[in-house]
N, C-alpha and C positions, 0 to 999 in steps of 0.2 A: 109383338113389338118388332120382331125381325121382319115381318111382312111389310110393315110400314117403311122400314129402312130400305128394304128391297124395292118397294114401289117408288120411293123417292129417288133411288139410284137409277131405275129404269126410265123414269120421266126425265131426269136430268140428262141421261145418256141420249135419249131420243131428241131432246132439244139441241144438244151439242151436235149430234149427227145431222140434224136438219141444217144447222148453221154451217157445218162443214160442207154439206152438199151444195148450199148456195155459194159458198166461197169457191168450191171446186168448179161450179159452172162459170163463175166470173173468171177464174184462172184459166179455164179452157178457152174462153174467148180471147184472153190476153196472151196465152202461150201454153206452156207445158204445165199441166195440173198435178203431175205425180208427186212432186216434192211437197206441195201443199196438202195433198191427200195423206201422205205419210206422216207429216207433222200433225195433221188433224187427228189421225188415229191415235197417235201418242198422247195428244192433249185429251182426247175423249177417255182413254184408258186411265190416265192420271186423275182426271176429274171424277170419274166413276168411283175410284178407290177412295178419294177424299170425301165425296158426298156420302158414300156408304158408311165410312167410319164416323162421320159427323152424325148421320141419322141413327146409327146404332148407339152412339153415345147419348143422344137425346132420348132414345127409347129406354136405355138402361137407367137414366136419371128418373124417368117417369115411373119406372117400376120401384125404385128405391124410395120414392116419396110416399108410396102407398103403404 
């Protein structure tokens, strides 16, 4: 069950990282991208923790039902 939570966290993190890279490329064209990259890393970290907790909660509920 923890493996599925970890998988969901990694996939979510990869999607957010891809989005951050696209926004970073746009910001680089427009000006200084470092502030956007720093904020993006904070968002990715917070989102990873949230998704992992949510997935772990779902996995725990699945175990309790059996």
